[in-house]
C-alpha positions in Angstrom: -29.3 70.4 14.4 -28.9 71.5 17.8 -26.5 74.5 18.8 -24.0 72.0 20.2 -23.2 70.1 17.7 -23.4 72.9 15.0 -20.4 74.3 17.1 -18.3 71.5 17.6 -19.2 70.8 13.7 -17.8 74.2 13.1 -14.6 73.5 15.7 -14.2 70.6 13.5 -13.6 72.1 10.4 -12.0 75.3 11.9 -9.6 72.7 12.8 -9.3 70.9 9.2 -8.4 74.3 7.9 -5.8 75.0 10.4 -4.4 71.7 9.5 -4.7 72.0 6.0 -2.9 75.1 6.1 0.1 73.5 7.3 -0.2 70.7 4.9 -0.7 68.2 7.5 -3.3 65.5 8.0 -3.8 63.6 11.6 -2.1 60.5 10.7 1.1 62.9 10.3 1.9 64.0 6.8 -0.4 64.2 3.6 -1.0 66.9 1.2 -3.7 69.3 2.2 -5.0 68.5 -1.2 -6.5 65.4 1.0 -9.1 67.4 3.0 -10.3 69.2 0.0 -13.9 68.5 -0.2 -15.3 65.6 -2.6 -15.8 66.7 -6.1 -17.2 64.2 -9.1 -15.1 64.3 -12.0 -11.5 65.2 -10.4 -9.6 62.4 -10.9 -6.3 62.9 -11.7 -5.3 60.1 -14.2 -2.2 61.8 -15.7 -0.3 59.1 -15.1 -2.1 56.3 -16.9 -4.2 54.8 -13.7 -7.2 55.4 -12.4 -6.7 52.7 -10.0 -3.4 51.7 -8.1 -2.4 49.1 -5.2 0.9 48.4 -4.0 1.9 45.7 -1.6 -1.7 45.5 -0.4 -1.8 43.1 2.6 -4.6 41.8 4.8 -5.6 38.9 7.8 -8.0 37.8 9.4 -7.5 35.7 12.9 -4.3 34.9 11.7 -5.2 33.8 7.9 -3.6 36.2 5.5 -6.4 37.0 2.7 -4.5 39.0 0.6 -0.6 39.2 1.0 1.6 41.8 -0.8 -1.2 42.4 -4.0 -0.2 45.2 -6.5 -2.4 46.2 -9.4 -3.3 49.3 -11.4 -6.0 49.6 -14.2 -5.7 52.1 -17.1 -8.5 54.4 -18.0 -11.3 52.8 -19.6 -9.7 49.7 -19.1 -11.6 46.4 -18.9 -9.9 44.1 -16.4 -10.9 40.4 -15.5 -9.8 39.2 -12.8 -10.2 35.2 -12.2 -9.8 33.3 -9.0 -11.2 30.0 -7.2 -13.8 30.9 -4.2 -11.9 32.1 -1.2 -9.0 33.8 -3.3 -9.6 36.7 -1.9 -11.4 38.8 -5.0 -14.3 40.1 -2.9 -12.0 41.3 0.0 -9.6 42.9 -2.5 -13.6 44.9 -3.7 -13.7 45.4 -0.1 -10.2 47.1 0.2 -10.5 49.6 -2.7 -14.6 50.6 -1.5 -14.2 51.4 2.3 -15.3 48.4 3.9 -11.8 46.7 4.7 -9.0 48.4 5.9 -6.0 46.7 4.8 -3.1 46.0 7.9 -0.7 47.7 4.9 -0.1 48.7 1.4 -1.1 51.9 -0.8 -4.6 51.9 -2.8 -5.1 55.0 -4.6 -8.0 56.2 -7.0 -6.2 58.4 -9.5 -2.9 60.1 -8.6 -3.9 61.9 -6.3 -6.7 60.6 -4.3 -5.6 58.0 -1.3 -9.0 56.0 -1.2 -7.4 54.5 2.5 -8.2 58.1 3.9 -12.1 58.0 2.9 -15.1 55.9 4.2 -17.6 53.5 2.5 -19.9 56.5 1.1 -17.6 58.8 0.6 -15.7 56.6 -1.8 -19.0 55.9 -3.5 -19.6 59.5 -4.1 -16.6 59.8 -5.7 -17.3 58.1 -8.4 -16.5 54.1 -7.8 -19.5 52.1 -8.3 -19.8 48.2 -6.8 -22.6 45.2 -7.6 -22.1 42.5 -5.4 -23.1 39.2 -6.7 -26.5 38.6 -5.8 -28.5 41.5 -7.5 -30.4 44.2 -5.1 -33.3 46.1 -6.9 -36.6 47.0 -5.9 -38.9 44.3 -7.4 -41.8 45.9 -6.9 -41.0 48.9 -9.2 -40.6 48.6 -12.7 -37.7 49.1 -14.6 -38.1 52.4 -15.3 -38.7 53.5 -11.9 -35.6 51.6 -10.5 -33.5 53.8 -13.1 -34.9 56.8 -12.2 -34.3 56.4 -8.6 -31.0 55.4 -9.2 -30.1 58.9 -11.2 -27.2 60.9 -9.4 -29.4 63.6 -8.1 -29.6 65.6 -5.1 -31.8 63.1 -2.8 -33.5 65.6 -0.3 -37.0 65.3 0.9 -38.1 68.7 -0.5 -36.1 68.3 -3.9 -37.5 64.8 -4.0 -41.4 65.8 -3.7 -41.3 68.1 -6.5 -38.5 65.9 -8.7 -39.2 65.2 -12.6 -36.7 64.2 -15.5 -35.4 67.0 -17.9 -35.0 66.2 -21.0 -30.9 65.2 -20.4 -31.8 62.6 -18.0 -34.3 60.9 -20.1 -31.8 61.0 -22.5 -29.4 59.4 -20.3 -32.3 56.9 -19.1 -32.8 55.7 -22.6 -29.1 55.1 -23.3 -28.9 53.1 -19.9 -32.2 51.1 -21.4 -30.6 50.6 -24.2 -26.8 49.6 -23.2 -29.0 47.0 -20.9 -30.6 45.0 -23.0 -33.7 45.9 -20.9 -35.3 48.9 -23.4 -38.7 46.7 -24.6 -38.7 45.6 -20.8 -39.1 49.2 -19.4 -42.9 48.8 -17.9 -42.0 45.4 -16.4 -42.3 44.8 -12.8 -38.3 44.2 -11.5 -39.4 41.4 -9.5 -40.7 39.5 -12.8 -37.6 39.5 -14.9 -35.2 36.4 -14.9 -32.2 36.1 -12.9 -29.8 38.0 -16.0 -32.4 40.9 -15.8 -31.9 41.3 -12.4 -28.4 41.4 -12.8 -28.2 43.8 -16.0 -30.7 46.2 -14.2 -28.5 47.0 -11.5 -25.8 47.6 -13.6 -27.9 50.1 -15.3 -28.6 51.6 -11.6 -24.5 51.8 -11.4 -24.4 53.5 -14.4 -27.4 56.0 -13.6 -24.7 57.2 -11.4 -22.1 58.0 -14.1 -19.2 55.8 -12.2 -15.4 56.4 -13.3 -15.0 52.8 -12.0 -16.9 49.7 -11.7 -16.5 46.9 -9.5 -18.2 43.8 -9.9 -18.2 41.1 -8.4 -19.1 37.7 -10.2 -21.6 39.3 -12.4 -22.4 36.4 -14.8 -23.3 33.7 -11.7 -26.4 31.7 -12.1 -27.1 33.1 -15.7 -27.4 31.5 -18.7 -25.3 30.7 -21.3 -27.2 33.1 -23.7 -27.2 35.7 -20.5 -23.7 35.3 -20.1 -22.3 36.3 -23.7 -24.8 39.6 -23.7 -23.4 40.7 -20.3 -19.6 40.4 -22.1 -21.2 42.5 -24.7 -22.1 45.1 -22.1 -18.9 44.7 -20.4 -17.1 45.3 -23.9 -19.6 48.0 -24.7 -18.7 50.0 -21.5 -14.8 49.8 -22.0 -13.4 53.3 -23.0 -16.1 54.9 -21.4 -15.7 53.5 -17.9 -13.5 51.5 -16.1 -14.3 48.5 -15.2 -12.8 45.4 -12.8 -14.7 42.3 -12.8 -13.8 39.4 -11.0 -15.0 36.1 -11.5 -14.5 32.3 -10.3 -16.1 30.5 -13.9 -12.7 30.2 -16.1 -15.2 30.0 -19.4 -16.4 33.2 -18.8 
């Protein structure tokens, strides 16, 4: 980093500290707690909810995709939201994860974290994991290697070069393999898995990061009946340990 960039960064940090001392932000008056560095696990759920949306609306080119949406999810809850294509389910997830900004409304993670003040990667770092409809795994790598890469560890170059799983991480990986029904496929090339198994693997990759809240976008699309049933079992097994929001258009699920 060049000296001028370092100086600019220092000035921005000093400015943020000054604003924090006065309990204000640039947008005009939120508590200084929103300026603290992100700390995983620091989610206040004393009011009985881990996610809270109120009167959220967003339009695209005059089309109202979401109109005055309000909902809340309790810690450890499994919430399924079913609606037809085009109902705004994915847009809702885009808003929660910072991909889309609403025109109006409130979105909180716990009681104190205003998600509208954070970027998409910052929201992920806070402990909100998202799985899109199409599975995205490293197909040339084994199931084990995909899960190993997904570990919530320091990904800087020098740390990664000398990285080796410790006992706790090995136990965690074995636990996730059992949860996602891929214990017997641990050495298989991920590209050789069925569509449903790839979906499970991607869910496992999210679990390796130990998210507080999981957002799952049409996770059973394209699955066989057997895979769909086992996916439902998987979600039920996660209930209580994680909070889950599952969106689907398939009423039978």
